TIRO-52931 format. One record per residue (C-alpha): x, y, z; residue in one letter. Coordinates in steps of 0.02 Angstrom, whole numbers. Last residue first. Example, Ala and Ser with C-alpha at 12.3 -4.5 7.8 and 13.67 -1.06 7.14 Angstrom:
2
<pt><u>684</u><v>-53</v><w>357</w><residuo>S</residuo></pt>
<pt><u>615</u><v>-225</v><w>390</w><residuo>A</residuo></pt>
END
This chain:
274
<pt><u>738</u><v>534</v><w>-593</w><residuo>A</residuo></pt>
<pt><u>896</u><v>463</v><w>-515</w><residuo>G</residuo></pt>
<pt><u>832</u><v>369</v><w>-365</w><residuo>N</residuo></pt>
<pt><u>818</u><v>521</v><w>-250</w><residuo>D</residuo></pt>
<pt><u>654</u><v>452</v><w>-180</w><residuo>T</residuo></pt>
<pt><u>544</u><v>605</v><w>-166</w><residuo>R</residuo></pt>
<pt><u>414</u><v>593</v><w>-29</w><residuo>W</residuo></pt>
<pt><u>226</u><v>590</v><w>-1</w><residuo>H</residuo></pt>
<pt><u>107</u><v>548</v><w>140</w><residuo>I</residuo></pt>
<pt><u>-75</u><v>585</v><w>98</w><residuo>M</residuo></pt>
<pt><u>-188</u><v>576</v><w>250</w><residuo>A</residuo></pt>
<pt><u>-376</u><v>554</v><w>257</w><residuo>G</residuo></pt>
<pt><u>-506</u><v>625</v><w>374</w><residuo>K</residuo></pt>
<pt><u>-681</u><v>556</v><w>363</w><residuo>M</residuo></pt>
<pt><u>-861</u><v>614</v><w>351</w><residuo>E</residuo></pt>
<pt><u>-978</u><v>467</v><w>344</w><residuo>H</residuo></pt>
<pt><u>-1124</u><v>413</v><w>236</w><residuo>K</residuo></pt>
<pt><u>-1207</u><v>242</v><w>234</w><residuo>S</residuo></pt>
<pt><u>-1345</u><v>248</v><w>105</w><residuo>W</residuo></pt>
<pt><u>-1507</u><v>153</v><w>78</w><residuo>F</residuo></pt>
<pt><u>-1581</u><v>162</v><w>-97</w><residuo>A</residuo></pt>
<pt><u>-1726</u><v>237</v><w>-196</w><residuo>G</residuo></pt>
<pt><u>-1640</u><v>404</v><w>-223</w><residuo>D</residuo></pt>
<pt><u>-1612</u><v>429</v><w>-35</w><residuo>E</residuo></pt>
<pt><u>-1645</u><v>331</v><w>124</w><residuo>Q</residuo></pt>
<pt><u>-1507</u><v>366</v><w>250</w><residuo>V</residuo></pt>
<pt><u>-1440</u><v>224</v><w>357</w><residuo>L</residuo></pt>
<pt><u>-1426</u><v>257</v><w>545</w><residuo>N</residuo></pt>
<pt><u>-1583</u><v>202</v><w>636</w><residuo>E</residuo></pt>
<pt><u>-1627</u><v>54</v><w>526</w><residuo>S</residuo></pt>
<pt><u>-1442</u><v>10</v><w>525</w><residuo>L</residuo></pt>
<pt><u>-1438</u><v>-10</v><w>714</w><residuo>Y</residuo></pt>
<pt><u>-1596</u><v>-115</v><w>724</w><residuo>S</residuo></pt>
<pt><u>-1540</u><v>-226</v><w>580</w><residuo>R</residuo></pt>
<pt><u>-1370</u><v>-254</v><w>660</w><residuo>I</residuo></pt>
<pt><u>-1439</u><v>-302</v><w>830</w><residuo>V</residuo></pt>
<pt><u>-1571</u><v>-417</v><w>754</w><residuo>E</residuo></pt>
<pt><u>-1444</u><v>-501</v><w>640</w><residuo>E</residuo></pt>
<pt><u>-1329</u><v>-530</v><w>788</w><residuo>A</residuo></pt>
<pt><u>-1469</u><v>-617</v><w>883</w><residuo>E</residuo></pt>
<pt><u>-1511</u><v>-724</v><w>731</w><residuo>P</residuo></pt>
<pt><u>-1330</u><v>-785</v><w>731</w><residuo>T</residuo></pt>
<pt><u>-1210</u><v>-767</v><w>584</w><residuo>T</residuo></pt>
<pt><u>-1081</u><v>-639</v><w>636</w><residuo>S</residuo></pt>
<pt><u>-913</u><v>-608</v><w>551</w><residuo>G</residuo></pt>
<pt><u>-930</u><v>-420</v><w>574</w><residuo>L</residuo></pt>
<pt><u>-915</u><v>-373</v><w>391</w><residuo>N</residuo></pt>
<pt><u>-1018</u><v>-526</v><w>341</w><residuo>D</residuo></pt>
<pt><u>-1159</u><v>-476</v><w>458</w><residuo>M</residuo></pt>
<pt><u>-1137</u><v>-300</v><w>390</w><residuo>W</residuo></pt>
<pt><u>-1159</u><v>-361</v><w>211</w><residuo>Q</residuo></pt>
<pt><u>-1317</u><v>-459</v><w>252</w><residuo>E</residuo></pt>
<pt><u>-1391</u><v>-312</v><w>348</w><residuo>V</residuo></pt>
<pt><u>-1358</u><v>-192</v><w>205</w><residuo>A</residuo></pt>
<pt><u>-1434</u><v>-312</v><w>76</w><residuo>E</residuo></pt>
<pt><u>-1587</u><v>-336</v><w>186</w><residuo>S</residuo></pt>
<pt><u>-1607</u><v>-147</v><w>204</w><residuo>M</residuo></pt>
<pt><u>-1617</u><v>-135</v><w>15</w><residuo>S</residuo></pt>
<pt><u>-1520</u><v>-73</v><w>-136</w><residuo>L</residuo></pt>
<pt><u>-1369</u><v>-28</v><w>-30</w><residuo>F</residuo></pt>
<pt><u>-1253</u><v>118</v><w>-67</w><residuo>R</residuo></pt>
<pt><u>-1090</u><v>162</v><w>22</w><residuo>E</residuo></pt>
<pt><u>-1026</u><v>339</v><w>39</w><residuo>K</residuo></pt>
<pt><u>-864</u><v>407</v><w>115</w><residuo>Y</residuo></pt>
<pt><u>-854</u><v>595</v><w>126</w><residuo>E</residuo></pt>
<pt><u>-691</u><v>693</v><w>124</w><residuo>T</residuo></pt>
<pt><u>-583</u><v>799</v><w>236</w><residuo>D</residuo></pt>
<pt><u>-397</u><v>811</v><w>196</w><residuo>T</residuo></pt>
<pt><u>-232</u><v>797</v><w>290</w><residuo>I</residuo></pt>
<pt><u>-73</u><v>826</v><w>191</w><residuo>E</residuo></pt>
<pt><u>93</u><v>752</v><w>247</w><residuo>V</residuo></pt>
<pt><u>266</u><v>781</v><w>173</w><residuo>D</residuo></pt>
<pt><u>399</u><v>650</v><w>204</w><residuo>A</residuo></pt>
<pt><u>570</u><v>665</v><w>285</w><residuo>H</residuo></pt>
<pt><u>646</u><v>495</v><w>249</w><residuo>I</residuo></pt>
<pt><u>791</u><v>451</v><w>364</w><residuo>G</residuo></pt>
<pt><u>724</u><v>277</v><w>400</w><residuo>M</residuo></pt>
<pt><u>669</u><v>334</v><w>574</w><residuo>G</residuo></pt>
<pt><u>570</u><v>473</v><w>491</w><residuo>Y</residuo></pt>
<pt><u>488</u><v>343</v><w>378</w><residuo>L</residuo></pt>
<pt><u>433</u><v>242</v><w>529</w><residuo>I</residuo></pt>
<pt><u>370</u><v>404</v><w>607</w><residuo>N</residuo></pt>
<pt><u>262</u><v>450</v><w>458</w><residuo>Y</residuo></pt>
<pt><u>193</u><v>274</v><w>445</w><residuo>L</residuo></pt>
<pt><u>145</u><v>269</v><w>630</w><residuo>Y</residuo></pt>
<pt><u>61</u><v>439</v><w>614</w><residuo>I</residuo></pt>
<pt><u>-41</u><v>380</v><w>465</w><residuo>Y</residuo></pt>
<pt><u>-158</u><v>260</v><w>554</w><residuo>D</residuo></pt>
<pt><u>-146</u><v>97</v><w>650</w><residuo>P</residuo></pt>
<pt><u>-285</u><v>-29</v><w>616</w><residuo>R</residuo></pt>
<pt><u>-446</u><v>-5</v><w>712</w><residuo>A</residuo></pt>
<pt><u>-482</u><v>-83</v><w>881</w><residuo>R</residuo></pt>
<pt><u>-666</u><v>-109</v><w>920</w><residuo>F</residuo></pt>
<pt><u>-698</u><v>-111</v><w>1107</w><residuo>K</residuo></pt>
<pt><u>-760</u><v>-273</v><w>1183</w><residuo>E</residuo></pt>
<pt><u>-924</u><v>-360</v><w>1218</w><residuo>G</residuo></pt>
<pt><u>-926</u><v>-454</v><w>1054</w><residuo>Y</residuo></pt>
<pt><u>-1091</u><v>-410</v><w>972</w><residuo>L</residuo></pt>
<pt><u>-1136</u><v>-245</v><w>1057</w><residuo>R</residuo></pt>
<pt><u>-953</u><v>-196</v><w>1072</w><residuo>P</residuo></pt>
<pt><u>-926</u><v>-221</v><w>883</w><residuo>W</residuo></pt>
<pt><u>-1084</u><v>-130</v><w>830</w><residuo>L</residuo></pt>
<pt><u>-1050</u><v>47</v><w>891</w><residuo>E</residuo></pt>
<pt><u>-866</u><v>69</v><w>853</w><residuo>N</residuo></pt>
<pt><u>-888</u><v>-37</v><w>697</w><residuo>Y</residuo></pt>
<pt><u>-1015</u><v>89</v><w>633</w><residuo>D</residuo></pt>
<pt><u>-882</u><v>225</v><w>616</w><residuo>W</residuo></pt>
<pt><u>-710</u><v>144</v><w>619</w><residuo>A</residuo></pt>
<pt><u>-615</u><v>283</v><w>532</w><residuo>R</residuo></pt>
<pt><u>-530</u><v>355</v><w>685</w><residuo>G</residuo></pt>
<pt><u>-380</u><v>467</v><w>658</w><residuo>G</residuo></pt>
<pt><u>-301</u><v>501</v><w>490</w><residuo>A</residuo></pt>
<pt><u>-336</u><v>361</v><w>367</w><residuo>S</residuo></pt>
<pt><u>-223</u><v>311</v><w>224</w><residuo>T</residuo></pt>
<pt><u>-152</u><v>367</v><w>58</w><residuo>F</residuo></pt>
<pt><u>33</u><v>336</v><w>28</w><residuo>L</residuo></pt>
<pt><u>124</u><v>420</v><w>-116</w><residuo>Y</residuo></pt>
<pt><u>301</u><v>377</v><w>-172</w><residuo>V</residuo></pt>
<pt><u>403</u><v>483</v><w>-292</w><residuo>S</residuo></pt>
<pt><u>537</u><v>486</v><w>-427</w><residuo>R</residuo></pt>
<pt><u>624</u><v>324</v><w>-471</w><residuo>R</residuo></pt>
<pt><u>510</u><v>215</v><w>-365</w><residuo>A</residuo></pt>
<pt><u>573</u><v>35</v><w>-347</w><residuo>V</residuo></pt>
<pt><u>682</u><v>60</v><w>-192</w><residuo>M</residuo></pt>
<pt><u>566</u><v>177</v><w>-96</w><residuo>N</residuo></pt>
<pt><u>425</u><v>53</v><w>-115</w><residuo>M</residuo></pt>
<pt><u>539</u><v>-87</v><w>-55</w><residuo>K</residuo></pt>
<pt><u>592</u><v>15</v><w>97</w><residuo>S</residuo></pt>
<pt><u>409</u><v>51</v><w>136</w><residuo>L</residuo></pt>
<pt><u>365</u><v>-134</v><w>143</w><residuo>A</residuo></pt>
<pt><u>519</u><v>-176</v><w>246</w><residuo>A</residuo></pt>
<pt><u>476</u><v>-39</v><w>372</w><residuo>K</residuo></pt>
<pt><u>294</u><v>-95</v><w>372</w><residuo>M</residuo></pt>
<pt><u>330</u><v>-271</v><w>430</w><residuo>D</residuo></pt>
<pt><u>147</u><v>-322</v><w>455</w><residuo>L</residuo></pt>
<pt><u>82</u><v>-264</v><w>286</w><residuo>M</residuo></pt>
<pt><u>-97</u><v>-196</v><w>293</w><residuo>A</residuo></pt>
<pt><u>-64</u><v>-35</v><w>197</w><residuo>L</residuo></pt>
<pt><u>-198</u><v>-44</v><w>63</w><residuo>S</residuo></pt>
<pt><u>-290</u><v>120</v><w>87</w><residuo>Y</residuo></pt>
<pt><u>-199</u><v>186</v><w>-67</w><residuo>S</residuo></pt>
<pt><u>-21</u><v>128</v><w>-100</w><residuo>A</residuo></pt>
<pt><u>61</u><v>223</v><w>-243</w><residuo>I</residuo></pt>
<pt><u>232</u><v>211</v><w>-328</w><residuo>A</residuo></pt>
<pt><u>288</u><v>340</v><w>-457</w><residuo>V</residuo></pt>
<pt><u>420</u><v>338</v><w>-594</w><residuo>D</residuo></pt>
<pt><u>429</u><v>150</v><w>-593</w><residuo>Y</residuo></pt>
<pt><u>571</u><v>25</v><w>-580</w><residuo>E</residuo></pt>
<pt><u>543</u><v>-158</v><w>-620</w><residuo>D</residuo></pt>
<pt><u>452</u><v>-282</v><w>-508</w><residuo>L</residuo></pt>
<pt><u>417</u><v>-468</v><w>-521</w><residuo>D</residuo></pt>
<pt><u>598</u><v>-521</v><w>-544</w><residuo>A</residuo></pt>
<pt><u>709</u><v>-368</v><w>-518</w><residuo>G</residuo></pt>
<pt><u>617</u><v>-318</v><w>-361</w><residuo>P</residuo></pt>
<pt><u>525</u><v>-468</v><w>-286</w><residuo>I</residuo></pt>
<pt><u>339</u><v>-465</v><w>-245</w><residuo>A</residuo></pt>
<pt><u>305</u><v>-574</v><w>-92</w><residuo>D</residuo></pt>
<pt><u>280</u><v>-435</v><w>37</w><residuo>E</residuo></pt>
<pt><u>171</u><v>-340</v><w>-85</w><residuo>W</residuo></pt>
<pt><u>52</u><v>-487</v><w>-88</w><residuo>K</residuo></pt>
<pt><u>41</u><v>-567</v><w>-258</w><residuo>K</residuo></pt>
<pt><u>-67</u><v>-570</v><w>-415</w><residuo>N</residuo></pt>
<pt><u>39</u><v>-455</v><w>-525</w><residuo>I</residuo></pt>
<pt><u>-63</u><v>-361</v><w>-656</w><residuo>C</residuo></pt>
<pt><u>5</u><v>-258</v><w>-801</w><residuo>T</residuo></pt>
<pt><u>-102</u><v>-115</v><w>-866</w><residuo>I</residuo></pt>
<pt><u>-80</u><v>-23</v><w>-1033</w><residuo>N</residuo></pt>
<pt><u>-222</u><v>-109</v><w>-1128</w><residuo>S</residuo></pt>
<pt><u>-369</u><v>4</v><w>-1084</w><residuo>L</residuo></pt>
<pt><u>-531</u><v>-8</v><w>-1185</w><residuo>G</residuo></pt>
<pt><u>-631</u><v>64</v><w>-1041</w><residuo>E</residuo></pt>
<pt><u>-740</u><v>-91</v><w>-1023</w><residuo>D</residuo></pt>
<pt><u>-582</u><v>-197</v><w>-1038</w><residuo>A</residuo></pt>
<pt><u>-503</u><v>-101</v><w>-893</w><residuo>A</residuo></pt>
<pt><u>-657</u><v>-128</v><w>-785</w><residuo>N</residuo></pt>
<pt><u>-658</u><v>-313</v><w>-826</w><residuo>E</residuo></pt>
<pt><u>-472</u><v>-325</v><w>-785</w><residuo>K</residuo></pt>
<pt><u>-499</u><v>-235</v><w>-620</w><residuo>L</residuo></pt>
<pt><u>-646</u><v>-347</v><w>-575</w><residuo>C</residuo></pt>
<pt><u>-541</u><v>-504</v><w>-604</w><residuo>A</residuo></pt>
<pt><u>-399</u><v>-423</v><w>-505</w><residuo>L</residuo></pt>
<pt><u>-515</u><v>-395</v><w>-357</w><residuo>M</residuo></pt>
<pt><u>-569</u><v>-576</v><w>-358</w><residuo>G</residuo></pt>
<pt><u>-388</u><v>-636</v><w>-372</w><residuo>S</residuo></pt>
<pt><u>-349</u><v>-540</v><w>-213</w><residuo>S</residuo></pt>
<pt><u>-161</u><v>-514</v><w>-183</w><residuo>P</residuo></pt>
<pt><u>-145</u><v>-355</v><w>-289</w><residuo>E</residuo></pt>
<pt><u>15</u><v>-281</v><w>-364</w><residuo>V</residuo></pt>
<pt><u>-32</u><v>-173</v><w>-514</w><residuo>V</residuo></pt>
<pt><u>80</u><v>-99</v><w>-647</w><residuo>T</residuo></pt>
<pt><u>16</u><v>57</v><w>-736</w><residuo>V</residuo></pt>
<pt><u>83</u><v>117</v><w>-904</w><residuo>H</residuo></pt>
<pt><u>101</u><v>276</v><w>-1008</w><residuo>K</residuo></pt>
<pt><u>-7</u><v>390</v><w>-901</w><residuo>V</residuo></pt>
<pt><u>-177</u><v>476</v><w>-927</w><residuo>I</residuo></pt>
<pt><u>-311</u><v>343</v><w>-953</w><residuo>R</residuo></pt>
<pt><u>-212</u><v>216</v><w>-853</w><residuo>A</residuo></pt>
<pt><u>-226</u><v>329</v><w>-701</w><residuo>L</residuo></pt>
<pt><u>-417</u><v>329</v><w>-708</w><residuo>P</residuo></pt>
<pt><u>-416</u><v>138</v><w>-711</w><residuo>I</residuo></pt>
<pt><u>-277</u><v>109</v><w>-585</w><residuo>T</residuo></pt>
<pt><u>-345</u><v>225</v><w>-450</w><residuo>L</residuo></pt>
<pt><u>-498</u><v>125</v><w>-396</w><residuo>T</residuo></pt>
<pt><u>-443</u><v>-21</v><w>-503</w><residuo>G</residuo></pt>
<pt><u>-538</u><v>-167</v><w>-428</w><residuo>P</residuo></pt>
<pt><u>-418</u><v>-174</v><w>-279</w><residuo>G</residuo></pt>
<pt><u>-254</u><v>-86</v><w>-316</w><residuo>A</residuo></pt>
<pt><u>-155</u><v>-154</v><w>-170</w><residuo>G</residuo></pt>
<pt><u>5</u><v>-72</v><w>-231</w><residuo>I</residuo></pt>
<pt><u>-14</u><v>36</v><w>-388</w><residuo>D</residuo></pt>
<pt><u>151</u><v>59</v><w>-480</w><residuo>L</residuo></pt>
<pt><u>153</u><v>201</v><w>-606</w><residuo>V</residuo></pt>
<pt><u>249</u><v>235</v><w>-767</w><residuo>T</residuo></pt>
<pt><u>246</u><v>415</v><w>-823</w><residuo>S</residuo></pt>
<pt><u>252</u><v>472</v><w>-1004</w><residuo>E</residuo></pt>
<pt><u>82</u><v>559</v><w>-1002</w><residuo>P</residuo></pt>
<pt><u>128</u><v>657</v><w>-844</w><residuo>D</residuo></pt>
<pt><u>130</u><v>621</v><w>-657</w><residuo>I</residuo></pt>
<pt><u>170</u><v>709</v><w>-493</w><residuo>D</residuo></pt>
<pt><u>12</u><v>655</v><w>-403</w><residuo>L</residuo></pt>
<pt><u>-110</u><v>773</v><w>-315</w><residuo>K</residuo></pt>
<pt><u>-244</u><v>770</v><w>-450</w><residuo>S</residuo></pt>
<pt><u>-245</u><v>580</v><w>-435</w><residuo>I</residuo></pt>
<pt><u>-313</u><v>590</v><w>-258</w><residuo>M</residuo></pt>
<pt><u>-457</u><v>708</v><w>-300</w><residuo>Q</residuo></pt>
<pt><u>-505</u><v>602</v><w>-451</w><residuo>I</residuo></pt>
<pt><u>-501</u><v>443</v><w>-346</w><residuo>S</residuo></pt>
<pt><u>-612</u><v>516</v><w>-209</w><residuo>R</residuo></pt>
<pt><u>-765</u><v>521</v><w>-322</w><residuo>D</residuo></pt>
<pt><u>-871</u><v>390</v><w>-235</w><residuo>N</residuo></pt>
<pt><u>-1035</u><v>317</v><w>-300</w><residuo>H</residuo></pt>
<pt><u>-965</u><v>221</v><w>-448</w><residuo>K</residuo></pt>
<pt><u>-837</u><v>146</v><w>-331</w><residuo>L</residuo></pt>
<pt><u>-975</u><v>47</v><w>-246</w><residuo>S</residuo></pt>
<pt><u>-987</u><v>-72</v><w>-394</w><residuo>E</residuo></pt>
<pt><u>-806</u><v>-127</v><w>-373</w><residuo>S</residuo></pt>
<pt><u>-838</u><v>-157</v><w>-188</w><residuo>Y</residuo></pt>
<pt><u>-987</u><v>-267</v><w>-227</w><residuo>K</residuo></pt>
<pt><u>-887</u><v>-365</v><w>-354</w><residuo>R</residuo></pt>
<pt><u>-736</u><v>-386</v><w>-239</w><residuo>S</residuo></pt>
<pt><u>-823</u><v>-436</v><w>-77</w><residuo>R</residuo></pt>
<pt><u>-791</u><v>-624</v><w>-88</w><residuo>K</residuo></pt>
<pt><u>-612</u><v>-606</v><w>-149</w><residuo>N</residuo></pt>
<pt><u>-592</u><v>-467</v><w>-21</w><residuo>W</residuo></pt>
<pt><u>-633</u><v>-584</v><w>123</w><residuo>F</residuo></pt>
<pt><u>-521</u><v>-717</v><w>49</w><residuo>E</residuo></pt>
<pt><u>-374</u><v>-598</v><w>49</w><residuo>T</residuo></pt>
<pt><u>-404</u><v>-536</v><w>227</w><residuo>M</residuo></pt>
<pt><u>-276</u><v>-650</v><w>312</w><residuo>D</residuo></pt>
<pt><u>-321</u><v>-660</v><w>498</w><residuo>G</residuo></pt>
<pt><u>-510</u><v>-644</v><w>515</w><residuo>R</residuo></pt>
<pt><u>-548</u><v>-615</v><w>699</w><residuo>R</residuo></pt>
<pt><u>-381</u><v>-549</v><w>760</w><residuo>K</residuo></pt>
<pt><u>-353</u><v>-454</v><w>598</w><residuo>R</residuo></pt>
<pt><u>-521</u><v>-366</v><w>604</w><residuo>W</residuo></pt>
<pt><u>-503</u><v>-318</v><w>786</w><residuo>S</residuo></pt>
<pt><u>-331</u><v>-240</v><w>769</w><residuo>A</residuo></pt>
<pt><u>-210</u><v>-320</v><w>893</w><residuo>N</residuo></pt>
<pt><u>-91</u><v>-386</v><w>759</w><residuo>E</residuo></pt>
<pt><u>-92</u><v>-216</v><w>673</w><residuo>T</residuo></pt>
<pt><u>-58</u><v>-121</v><w>835</w><residuo>A</residuo></pt>
<pt><u>84</u><v>-239</v><w>881</w><residuo>E</residuo></pt>
<pt><u>163</u><v>-231</v><w>708</w><residuo>M</residuo></pt>
<pt><u>148</u><v>-41</v><w>701</w><residuo>W</residuo></pt>
<pt><u>228</u><v>-26</v><w>873</w><residuo>M</residuo></pt>
<pt><u>372</u><v>-136</v><w>813</w><residuo>K</residuo></pt>
<pt><u>392</u><v>-23</v><w>661</w><residuo>N</residuo></pt>
<pt><u>384</u><v>130</v><w>773</w><residuo>W</residuo></pt>
<pt><u>534</u><v>73</v><w>873</w><residuo>D</residuo></pt>
<pt><u>556</u><v>232</v><w>976</w><residuo>I</residuo></pt>
<pt><u>733</u><v>302</v><w>984</w><residuo>E</residuo></pt>
<pt><u>710</u><v>393</v><w>820</w><residuo>K</residuo></pt>
<pt><u>567</u><v>494</v><w>895</w><residuo>V</residuo></pt>
<pt><u>673</u><v>546</v><w>1044</w><residuo>M</residuo></pt>
END
């Protein structure tokens, strides 16, 4: 029965109907603007070490990091593997990644400033021992995206994404501002079933972790959340400030957003000769 369901079509519909996509469309410019703040926030989260510990890598491995952002996984990976190739559509994120690599004295990173959909095997892309996509799976045609990952990975592919709801404050604030339910992007179960329909029997591991975001002031938090929600009116600012005042945690001279979340790691061997 699972193979009879067009999970790729369901993914497309769920992605197109997601609240963020309907309001913003292409998110590249959003991440260009947010890149430096996001890069700074990584100093307060230790998820990357936990994720890397699960990868089948060694000092001679070559790794492809799809949607690498400011180097969340790229930087720690580059310290321990032979080479990391990055595909990242946001020029702002890549600028941060290159600065972070320079600060670490790393020279074994190649950057490709393209969407994954536009990266061409044999031209832009070589073959890599391991391919990774971590919280970057926003492609509309997911079956095509996964097929390309499977093609260029000699050994393994790892996908990290959400399991269940990860909308947190959006669930509360979106209805107050827009009068409609917030719709998150589709989660891991769509990916697993698309892979199953492709004949790939992947392993799945569900983990519990904490997501933390730090703000130096309440005004900074309100400004960011107005940008998150695409709202600019004084009424929206009042709603957001009231909500954050009740829900942010004051600690160590800063304001923190803290949430427990479930994540999924989907992993499979590619049978590409390694």
